[in-house]
C-alpha positions in Angstrom: 3.3 6.7 2.6 0.8 8.9 0.7 3.0 12.0 1.3 6.2 10.4 -0.2 7.1 11.4 -3.8 6.3 9.2 -6.7 10.0 8.5 -7.3 10.3 6.9 -3.9 7.2 4.7 -3.8 5.8 4.4 -7.4 3.2 1.8 -6.3 -0.5 2.0 -5.4 0.0 -0.6 -2.7 3.7 -0.5 -1.7 3.4 -3.1 1.0 2.4 -5.7 -1.5 5.5 -5.0 -3.6 7.6 -5.2 -0.5 6.2 -8.7 0.3 6.7 -9.8 -3.3 10.2 -8.5 -3.4 11.0 -10.5 -0.2 10.0 -13.6 -2.1 12.8 -13.0 -4.5 15.1 -14.4 -1.8 13.6 -17.9 -2.2 15.5 -18.9 -5.4 18.6 -17.3 -4.1 18.4 -19.3 -0.9 17.8 -22.5 -2.9 20.8 -21.7 -5.1 23.0 -21.2 -2.1 21.8 -24.4 -0.5 22.7 -26.4 -3.7 26.2 -25.1 -3.3 26.8 -26.9 0.0 30.2 -28.7 0.0 30.3 -32.5 0.6 33.2 -34.6 1.9 35.4 -35.4 -1.1 36.8 -38.9 -1.5 39.4 -39.6 -4.2 38.2 -42.1 -6.8 40.3 -43.1 -9.7 37.5 -43.2 -12.2 36.2 -39.8 -11.1 39.5 -38.1 -11.8 38.9 -38.3 -15.5 35.3 -36.9 -15.1 36.4 -34.0 -12.9 39.0 -33.1 -15.4 36.3 -32.8 -18.0 34.0 -30.9 -15.6 36.7 -28.3 -14.8 37.0 -27.6 -18.5 33.3 -26.6 -18.6 32.8 -25.0 -15.1 32.7 -21.4 -16.3 30.0 -22.3 -18.8 27.9 -24.1 -16.1 28.2 -21.1 -13.7 27.0 -18.7 -16.3 24.0 -21.0 -17.0 23.1 -21.2 -13.3 23.4 -17.5 -12.8 21.2 -16.8 -15.9 18.5 -19.2 -14.6 18.7 -17.5 -11.1 18.4 -14.1 -12.7 15.3 -15.1 -14.7 13.6 -16.6 -11.7 14.3 -13.5 -9.5 13.2 -11.1 -12.2 10.0 -13.1 -12.8 9.1 -12.9 -9.1 10.0 -9.2 -9.0 7.8 -8.4 -12.0 5.0 -10.4 -10.5 5.2 -8.4 -7.3 5.3 -5.1 -9.2 2.2 -6.2 -11.1 0.3 -7.1 -8.0 1.3 -3.8 -6.3 0.2 -1.9 -9.4 3.4 -0.2 -10.4 2.9 3.4 -11.7 5.3 4.6 -14.4 6.9 7.8 -13.5 7.6 9.1 -16.9 5.8 9.4 -20.3 8.4 7.0 -21.8 7.6 4.3 -19.4 3.9 4.9 -19.7 4.1 4.4 -23.5 6.4 1.4 -23.1 4.2 -0.4 -20.6 0.9 0.6 -22.2 -0.4 2.7 -19.4 -3.9 3.9 -20.4 -5.2 4.9 -17.0 -7.3 8.0 -16.3 -8.2 9.8 -13.2 -11.5 11.7 -13.1 -11.8 14.2 -10.3 -15.5 15.0 -9.6 -16.1 18.4 -7.9 -19.7 18.0 -6.8 -21.8 21.0 -5.9 -23.8 19.6 -3.0 -24.7 22.9 -1.4 -28.3 23.5 -0.3 -29.3 25.6 -3.5 -28.8 22.4 -5.5 -31.8 21.1 -3.7 -34.1 23.5 -5.5 -37.2 21.5 -6.3 -39.9 23.0 -8.4 -43.4 21.4 -8.5 -43.3 18.2 -10.4 -39.6 18.4 -11.3 -36.2 17.0 -10.3 -33.7 19.0 -8.3 -30.3 19.7 -9.8 -28.6 17.6 -7.1 -30.9 14.6 -7.7 -30.1 14.8 -11.5 -26.4 15.1 -10.8 -26.5 12.1 -8.6 -28.4 10.1 -11.2 -25.9 11.0 -13.9 -22.9 10.2 -11.8 -24.4 6.9 -10.8 -25.0 5.9 -14.4 -21.5 7.0 -15.4 -19.8 5.1 -12.6 -21.6 1.9 -13.4 -20.2 2.0 -16.9 -16.5 2.4 -15.9 -14.0 -0.3 -16.6 -10.5 -1.1 -15.6 -8.0 1.7 -15.7 -10.4 4.3 -14.3 -9.7 6.1 -11.1 -12.2 8.4 -9.3 -12.0 11.1 -6.7 -15.0 13.0 -5.3 -14.7 16.5 -3.8 -17.5 18.2 -2.0 -18.0 21.9 -2.9 -20.2 22.7 0.0 -18.6 24.9 2.7 -17.5 23.1 5.9 -18.2 19.5 4.6 -15.6 16.8 4.4 -14.2 15.6 1.1 -16.1 12.5 -0.1 -13.2 10.6 -1.7 -10.0 12.6 -1.0 -7.8 9.8 -2.3 -8.4 8.5 -5.8 -9.7 4.9 -5.9 -10.1 2.4 -8.7 -13.6 2.4 -10.3 -15.7 -0.2 -8.6 -19.2 -0.9 -7.3 -18.2 0.7 -4.0 -17.8 4.1 -5.8 -21.3 3.7 -7.2 -22.6 3.0 -3.7 -20.9 6.1 -2.3 -22.4 8.3 -5.1 -25.9 6.8 -4.6 -25.8 7.4 -0.9 -25.1 11.2 -1.1 -27.6 13.8 -0.1 -27.7 17.5 -0.6 -26.1 19.3 2.4 -27.3 22.4 4.2 -24.0 24.2 3.7 -23.2 27.1 1.4 -21.1 26.9 -1.8 -17.3 27.6 -1.9 -16.2 27.1 -5.5 -12.6 28.4 -5.2 -11.7 26.1 -2.3 -13.2 23.0 -4.0 -11.5 23.7 -7.3 -8.2 24.4 -5.5 -8.4 20.9 -3.9 -9.0 19.4 -7.4 -6.0 21.3 -8.8 -3.7 20.0 -5.9 -4.9 16.4 -6.5 -4.4 16.7 -10.3 -0.8 18.0 -9.7 0.0 15.0 -7.5 -1.5 12.4 -9.9 -0.7 13.6 -13.4 2.5 11.5 -13.5 0.9 8.4 -12.1 -1.9 8.0 -14.6 -2.2 8.5 -18.4 -4.6 11.5 -18.1 -6.4 13.6 -15.6 -9.7 15.4 -16.0 -11.7 17.5 -13.6 -15.5 17.6 -13.9 -17.5 20.3 -12.0 -21.2 19.4 -11.6 -23.1 22.6 -10.5 -26.1 24.7 -11.2 -24.3 28.0 -12.3 -26.5 30.3 -10.3 -25.9 34.0 -9.7 -24.8 33.3 -6.1 -22.0 31.0 -7.4 -20.3 34.1 -8.8 -21.4 36.6 -6.1 -23.7 38.6 -8.3 -27.4 39.1 -9.1 -29.2 37.7 -12.2 -28.7 39.8 -15.3 -25.6 41.6 -14.0 -22.0 41.2 -15.1 -20.0 39.2 -12.4 -16.8 40.8 -13.6 -18.2 44.2 -12.6 -20.3 43.3 -9.5 -18.1 40.6 -8.0 -14.6 40.8 -9.5 -12.9 39.2 -6.5 -15.1 36.1 -6.5 -14.5 35.7 -10.3 -10.8 36.2 -9.9 -10.6 33.4 -7.3 -12.5 31.0 -9.5 -10.3 31.8 -12.5 -7.2 31.3 -10.5 -8.3 27.8 -9.4 -9.3 26.8 -13.0 -5.8 28.0 -14.2 -4.2 25.8 -11.5 -6.2 22.8 -12.8 -5.1 23.4 -16.4 -1.5 24.1 -15.3 -1.4 20.7 -13.6 -2.0 19.0 -17.0 -5.7 18.2 -16.4 -8.7 19.1 -18.5 -11.6 21.0 -17.0 -15.3 20.6 -17.9 -18.5 22.1 -16.3 -21.8 20.2 -16.3 -24.5 22.9 -15.8 -27.6 21.5 -14.2 -29.2 24.8 -13.3 -32.8 25.8 -14.2 -33.1 29.0 -16.4 -36.3 30.2 -14.7 -35.6 29.4 -11.1 -37.1 31.8 -8.5 -36.7 31.9 -4.7 -37.9 34.1 -1.8 -35.6 34.0 1.2 -35.0 35.5 4.6 -31.4 36.4 4.5 -30.9 38.2 7.8 -32.7 38.3 11.2 -31.3 40.2 14.2 -32.2 42.5 17.0 -32.3 46.2 16.1 -30.4 47.0 19.3 -27.5 45.3 21.1 -29.8 43.2 23.3 -33.3 42.8 24.5 -34.4 43.9 27.9 -36.9 42.5 30.4 -40.3 44.1 30.0 -39.4 45.9 26.8 -40.9 45.1 23.3 -38.6 43.3 21.0 -37.3 45.3 18.1 -36.2 43.2 15.1 -34.6 43.9 11.7 -34.8 41.4 8.9 -34.0 41.3 5.2 -36.0 39.6 2.4 -34.5 38.6 -1.0 -36.5 38.0 -4.1 -34.2 35.9 -6.3 -36.6 35.6 -9.2 -37.6 37.3 -12.4 -41.1 38.2 -11.3 -42.2 40.6 -8.5 -43.4 38.9 -5.3 -46.9 39.8 -4.0 -47.4 41.0 -0.4 -45.4 38.7 1.9 -46.7 37.5 5.2 -44.1 36.8 7.9 -44.8 34.8 11.0 -42.8 35.0 14.3 -42.4 32.7 17.2 -40.6 33.3 20.5 -39.4 30.2 22.3 -41.8 28.1 20.2 -44.8 30.3 21.1 -46.5 32.4 18.4 -45.6 36.1 18.6 -47.7 37.6 15.7 -47.4 38.2 12.0 -46.5 41.1 9.7 -47.2 41.8 6.1 -44.9 43.6 3.7 -45.5 45.0 0.3 -44.5 43.8 -3.1 -40.9 43.0 -3.6 -39.3 43.6 -7.0 -37.3 40.9 -8.8 -33.6 40.6 -7.8 -34.1 43.1 -5.0 -33.8 42.8 -1.2 -35.8 44.6 1.4 -34.9 45.4 5.0 -37.8 45.9 7.4 -38.2 46.7 11.1 -40.6 44.8 13.3 -41.7 45.6 16.8 -43.1 42.6 18.6 -45.3 43.5 21.6 -44.4 40.3 23.5 -42.1 41.5 26.3 -39.9 38.7 27.9 -40.0 38.6 31.6 -37.2 36.1 32.3 -33.5 36.8 31.8 -31.2 34.5 29.8 -31.1 33.1 26.3 -34.2 33.0 24.2 -34.9 32.0 20.6 -36.9 33.8 17.9 -37.9 32.3 14.6 -39.2 34.1 11.5 -40.8 32.2 8.6 -42.5 32.8 5.3 -44.6 30.6 3.0 -42.4 27.7 1.8 -41.4 27.7 -1.9 -39.2 25.5 -4.1 -36.2 26.1 -1.8 -37.9 25.9 1.7 -34.7 25.7 3.7 -34.1 29.5 3.6 -37.7 30.4 4.2 -37.1 30.2 8.0 -34.5 32.1 10.0 -33.6 31.6 13.6 -31.9 34.0 16.1 -30.7 33.5 19.6 -30.5 36.5 21.8 -29.8 37.3 25.5 -32.3 39.1 27.6 -31.1 41.3 30.6 -32.7 43.7 33.0 -30.5 46.5 31.8 -27.1 47.2 30.0 -24.5 47.7 32.7 -22.2 50.7 32.1 -19.2 51.6 34.3 -18.5 55.4 34.5 -15.0 56.2 35.7 -15.0 59.8 36.9 -11.7 61.6 36.8 -13.1 64.8 38.3 -15.7 64.0 41.0 -18.1 66.8 41.8 -19.0 68.4 45.1 -22.8 68.4 45.7 -22.5 70.7 48.7 -21.0 73.4 46.5 -23.2 72.6 43.5 -20.3 71.3 41.4 -21.2 68.5 39.1 -18.9 65.6 38.3 -17.6 65.1 34.8 -19.9 62.1 34.3 -23.1 63.6 35.8 -24.6 64.6 32.4 -23.9 61.2 30.9 -25.3 59.4 34.0 -28.5 61.4 33.7 -28.8 60.6 30.0 -28.3 56.9 30.6 -30.7 56.6 33.5 -33.3 59.4 33.2 -36.0 57.6 35.2 -36.1 56.0 38.6 -36.7 52.5 37.2 -37.1 50.8 33.8 -34.0 52.4 32.3 -32.3 50.7 29.3 -28.9 51.3 30.9 -27.6 50.8 34.4 -24.7 53.2 35.1 -22.3 52.6 38.0 -19.9 55.5 38.9 -16.5 54.9 40.4 -13.3 57.0 40.7 -10.0 56.1 38.9 -8.2 54.3 41.8 -11.1 51.9 42.0 -10.7 50.7 38.3 -8.1 48.2 39.2 -10.4 46.6 41.8 -13.6 46.5 39.7 -14.6 43.3 37.9 -14.9 44.5 34.3 -16.6 41.3 33.1 -19.8 42.5 34.8 -20.1 45.5 32.4 -20.8 46.0 28.7 -19.4 49.5 28.5 -16.6 51.3 30.3 -16.4 55.2 30.1 -13.3 57.0 31.1 -14.0 60.7 31.6 -11.1 63.2 32.2 -8.9 60.6 33.8 -5.1 60.1 33.8 -3.7 57.2 31.7 -4.0 53.9 33.5 -0.9 52.1 34.4 0.4 48.9 32.7 -1.9 46.8 34.7 -4.9 49.0 34.0 -4.1 48.9 30.2 -3.9 45.1 30.2 -7.3 44.9 32.0 -8.9 47.3 29.5 -7.4 45.5 26.5 -8.7 42.2 27.8 -12.1 43.7 28.4 -12.4 45.2 24.9 -10.9 42.1 23.2 -13.6 39.8 24.5 -16.4 42.1 23.3 -16.6 45.1 25.6 -16.9 48.8 24.6 -14.6 51.6 25.8 -15.3 55.3 25.5 -12.7 57.9 26.4 -13.6 61.6 27.0 -10.9 64.3 27.6 -11.2 67.2 30.0 -9.2 69.8 32.0 -7.1 67.2 33.8 -6.5 65.1 30.6 -2.9 64.5 29.6 -3.1 64.1 25.9 0.6 63.4 25.4 0.6 60.6 27.9 -2.5 59.0 26.4 -1.0 59.2 22.9 2.1 57.3 24.0 0.3 54.4 25.6 1.8 51.0 24.6 -0.2 48.7 22.3 -2.8 49.4 19.7 -5.9 49.8 21.9 -6.6 53.4 20.9 -7.9 54.2 17.3 -6.3 57.6 17.2 -3.6 59.8 18.7 -4.4 63.0 20.7 -3.0 66.3 19.7 -2.7 69.6 21.6 -5.9 71.2 23.0 -7.3 74.0 20.8 -9.6 76.7 22.2 -12.0 78.4 19.8 -11.7 82.1 19.3 -13.9 84.2 21.5 -17.4 84.5 20.1 -16.7 81.9 17.3 -17.1 78.5 18.8 -16.8 75.5 16.4 -19.9 73.5 15.4 -20.5 70.0 13.9 -20.1 69.4 10.2 -22.8 66.7 9.7 -22.7 66.9 5.9 -19.2 65.4 5.9 -20.0 62.7 8.3 -23.3 61.1 7.3 -23.5 57.7 9.0 -25.8 55.5 11.1 -25.4 57.9 14.1 -26.0 61.3 12.3 -28.5 60.2 9.7 -31.5 60.1 12.0 -30.8 63.7 13.1 -30.3 64.9 9.5 -33.6 63.3 8.4 -35.4 64.8 11.4 -34.0 68.3 10.6 -35.2 68.0 7.0 -38.7 67.2 8.3 -38.7 70.4 10.4 -38.0 68.7 13.8 -35.6 70.7 15.9 -33.0 68.4 17.5 -30.4 70.9 18.4 -27.5 69.0 17.0 -26.9 71.7 14.4 -26.6 74.2 17.2 -24.0 72.4 19.3 -21.0 74.6 20.0 -17.5 73.4 20.8 -15.4 75.9 22.8 -12.4 73.7 23.2 -11.3 70.4 21.7 -8.3 68.1 21.3 -7.5 67.2 17.7 -7.6 63.5 16.9 -5.3 61.8 14.4 -7.0 58.6 13.4 -5.3 55.3 12.8 -5.5 53.8 9.2 -8.3 51.4 10.0 -10.4 53.6 12.3 -13.7 55.4 11.4 -14.5 59.1 11.9 -18.1 59.5 13.0 -18.2 63.3 13.8 -16.2 66.2 12.5 -16.0 69.9 13.3 -16.6 72.6 10.7 -12.9 73.0 10.4 -12.5 69.4 9.4 -10.9 68.1 12.7 -12.3 64.7 13.7 -14.3 64.9 16.9 -15.4 61.3 17.4 -13.2 58.4 16.1 -13.9 54.7 16.7 -12.1 51.5 15.9 -12.3 47.8 16.5 -10.1 45.9 18.9 -10.6 42.2 19.1 -14.3 41.6 19.4 -15.0 45.0 20.9 -14.8 48.6 20.0 -13.0 51.8 21.3 -14.3 55.3 20.7 -12.4 58.5 21.4 -14.0 62.0 21.9 -12.2 65.2 21.2 -14.3 67.2 23.7 -15.4 66.8 27.3 -18.4 64.8 28.6 -19.8 67.7 30.5 -20.3 71.4 29.8 -16.7 72.5 30.5 -15.8 72.6 26.8 -19.1 72.3 25.0 -22.8 72.8 25.4 -23.6 69.4 23.9 -25.1 68.0 27.1 -27.5 70.9 27.4 -28.9 70.4 23.9 -32.0 68.2 23.3 -30.0 66.1 20.9 -27.6 64.9 23.6 -29.8 62.0 24.9 -30.7 60.5 21.5 -27.1 61.1 20.4 -25.8 59.1 23.3 -28.3 56.3 22.6 -27.4 56.2 18.9 -23.7 56.1 19.8 -24.2 53.2 22.3 -26.4 51.3 19.8 -23.6 51.5 17.2 -20.8 50.7 19.6 -22.2 47.9 21.6 -21.9 44.4 20.1 -25.0 42.2 20.1 -24.9 39.9 23.1 -25.1 36.3 22.0 -23.8 37.1 18.5 -21.3 34.3 18.7 -24.1 31.8 19.3 -25.7 32.6 15.9 -23.8 30.7 13.2 -24.2 29.5 9.7 -23.9 25.9 8.5 -20.2 25.0 8.0 -18.9 27.2 10.8 -17.6 26.0 14.2 -19.1 26.9 17.5 -16.4 28.5 19.6 -17.7 30.0 22.8 -16.2 31.0 26.1 -18.4 30.2 29.1 -18.2 30.4 32.8 -19.4 27.8 35.2 -20.8 24.5 34.0 -19.7 23.4 30.6 -21.3 20.8 28.3 -19.8 17.9 26.4 -22.5 17.8 23.7 -25.6 19.6 22.4 -28.8 18.2 21.1 -29.5 19.5 17.6 -32.4 19.2 15.1 -33.7 15.7 14.1 -32.1 14.2 17.3 -28.6 14.9 16.1 -25.8 15.3 18.6 -23.1 18.0 18.4 -20.0 17.0 20.3 -18.1 19.8 22.1 -14.4 19.9 23.1 -13.4 21.9 26.2 -10.4 24.1 26.3 -9.2 26.1 29.3 -7.9 29.4 28.2 -6.7 32.5 30.1 -8.8 35.6 29.3 -8.7 38.7 31.3 -9.7 38.1 34.9 -9.4 34.4 35.6 -9.5 31.4 33.2 -12.5 30.5 31.1 -13.7 27.3 29.5 -14.0 27.6 25.7 -16.3 25.1 24.0 -15.3 24.2 20.4 -17.3 22.0 18.0 -16.8 20.5 14.6 -18.3 22.4 11.7 -22.1 22.5 12.1 -23.9 20.5 9.4 -27.6 21.2 10.2 -29.9 24.2 10.6 -31.9 24.6 13.8 -31.7 25.4 17.5 -29.0 23.5 19.4 -29.9 22.9 23.1 -28.1 21.8 26.2 -28.9 18.7 28.2 -31.5 20.6 30.2 -33.4 21.7 27.1 -32.4 25.4 27.1 -31.3 27.0 23.8 -27.5 27.3 23.5 -26.8 28.1 19.8 -28.7 28.7 16.5 -27.6 27.7 13.0 -28.9 29.0 9.7 -28.0 28.6 6.1 -25.8 31.3 4.6 -28.8 32.8 2.8 -27.2 36.1 2.1 -24.6 34.5 -0.2 -26.3 31.5 -1.6 -30.1 32.0 -1.9 -29.9 33.7 -5.3 -30.7 30.7 -7.5 -31.2 32.7 -10.7 -29.4 31.0 -13.6 -26.6 33.0 -15.3 -26.5 30.9 -18.5 -23.6 29.0 -20.1 -22.2 32.0 -22.0 -21.8 34.1 -18.8 -20.5 31.1 -16.9 -17.8 30.4 -19.5 -16.7 34.0 -19.1 -16.5 33.6 -15.3 -14.5 30.4 -15.5 -12.5 31.8 -18.5 -12.9 28.5 -20.5 -14.3 27.9 -24.0 -18.1 27.6 -24.3 -17.7 24.1 -25.6 -16.4 23.0 -22.2 -19.7 23.7 -20.6 -22.5 21.1 -21.0 -25.9 22.6 -20.2 -28.5 20.1 -19.0 -26.6 17.0 -20.2 -28.5 13.8 -20.6 -25.5 11.6 -19.8 -21.9 12.0 -18.6 -20.8 9.0 -20.6 -21.3 10.9 -23.9 -18.0 12.7 -23.2 -16.0 9.5 -22.5 -13.8 8.2 -25.3 -13.0 4.5 -25.6 -10.1 3.2 -23.5 -7.1 1.6 -25.2 -5.3 -1.0 -23.2 -6.3 -3.3 -20.4 -5.3 -1.6 -17.2 -4.9 1.7 -15.6 -1.4 1.1 -14.2 1.3 -1.1 -15.7 -0.1 -4.1 -13.9 -1.2 -6.1 -16.9 2.0 -5.4 -18.9 4.2 -6.4 -15.9 2.1 -9.6 -15.5 2.7 -10.6 -19.1 6.4 -9.8 -18.7 6.6 -12.0 -15.6 4.9 -14.8 -17.4 7.3 -14.5 -20.3 10.2 -14.6 -17.9 9.0 -17.9 -16.3 8.5 -19.5 -19.8 12.0 -18.3 -20.8 13.5 -19.8 -17.6 11.8 -23.1 -18.2 13.0 -23.3 -21.8 16.6 -22.3 -20.8 16.6 -24.9 -17.9 15.6 -27.6 -20.4 18.2 -26.6 -22.9 21.0 -26.4 -20.3 20.1 -29.8 -18.8 20.3 -31.6 -22.2 23.5 -33.8 -22.5 25.0 -34.9 -25.9 27.1 -38.0 -26.3 30.5 -37.2 -27.8 31.3 -39.1 -31.0 33.6 -42.1 -30.4 37.3 -41.6 -31.1 38.1 -43.2 -34.5 41.5 -44.3 -33.4 40.2 -46.1 -30.3 37.6 -47.8 -32.4 40.2 -49.1 -34.7 
């Protein structure tokens, strides 16, 4: 019934009105029963009385119908009063004295509101105290709705309810969440609720209790949000306009601290795609100083699977700056599978973002499938098209980072691609429809595909493959003029792959990448959303990459061997291949590292779980779905939005997922000030209350007795009953007719 329009069901409790309306039939039934016909017997004396009654029958019928109408109308008004009739127009509201008011509280309960300096009160604790005091002073006619502004948390009171002690208890029982803030979504919910209820009540107001930090508007302290984060400000302004357009008023209660400071770990990840057995663990992490003072040298501690893995100290961090550092932990892991690493710094006023967790997968090597379209002949000293790449990936007899496996093109349809992280196609013909589907499924679920041309490469056939798997189209092969081979233009393609070579060259280290020559190449025509990583001196793209599903596809414009280029013979070939693979390969286990408010959605093979054990003995329920994906069907585990940070473990105690706060977006607790906040919301400065002592100071006295028209209808029903009693008494009074003078004589 909540979804029906007001014109159809204009009652708070429609079922009560339906029950009361059914009671209207009682006087009607009594009226009909009184009209039962009895057996008539002629009686001489009654003939004169009946003749007099027939002269007054019309008047008596009108009196009875009037009494019946008054009784029915009194019961109907009583039913409408009990069901709390809501006037649907301003005229009815004024006529019935509707002085109700709906207050929609948008409550910032995200984790930055828990900022607790030494000897102080957190903004959330203060907001809860103010709301509790305000709700205790509410009287009849007040309606309240509570909307959570934290990301991924349920709405506290999605449907407005009358003010009562139960509302006060709900407010008093709330705690700050561990989720991040999402202002536009919360304000949009308030706008939708205001639009639905502005005809049902006399007035609607929206209150936003927040701390107005720099992260709320997506900027850093002291900067202009309109310049640094225009999209975030635009979304907030659009939601505020929707609230005002719905006929509601909007006010912000700013509970932030002007001199708040916070040091947080905003990112923690592996430097490479995955960790390997027996290798040191290379980490990258980012620190944020969200304060106005520089932070002294910071000491970072690490633990792997709960065991201490050393510490690292970093230098001074300037205010409102972040720092990305690399760490090499000399604690090789000797067992494959999932492992957890935790980085932590000294706790401060917001300790929840001083610890960061990361779950990673450890393997013996990264499996690579090399599909060779031109096998070599060792007897004649002819190398295959993938020989150089195979040597670069596995240069030693053991302990290599990559484990290449070479097959020929006909074997591709029989190989289980789920066992590999990378598939390389070198000088092969376009795969058929079945092969394309298998490659698409492989890349979509997180695999990496590399395509190299060669002498047997049919560029036209590759360019006309169905689907959008390839990030570029192939042109017609171009041979460089004799004695003038093409070279790489690194100055036009500075990125994560080429930057290490450029820096090394500036330091006088010869890498050979500037001396690579390309004798023949196939021009590439990139798709709109692809990225060009390498170009030739003439401007033609040589290496183009693009995303497809959760994986990536990269196309080369030259061969993988020395048929068209001397790249494999240069000293830069091996590090270039490694940098390329590091950039293309997705981090294994990345879908197991989440932020609070997100859902766990993970495809697994073999045994699935129905629940996970989280921090503080919490339980995360999992739903299982069987989905087709590539070769065979997989079980996908889906959870509700995660509410707590920590490591989530399976029933056997092994780590399964890790959850952190969204520190990169929400850890900047620096206060922006009421003036800047008013600009961001695009509201007058008077509509922002900074550090209010009470919310009731803004409440005007209520006129009238009730929120809906209940009291007015109750008085009208009582008036109808009194009128019916008086009319019944008047109609039942008989007057003796004066005696006929002639008869008396």
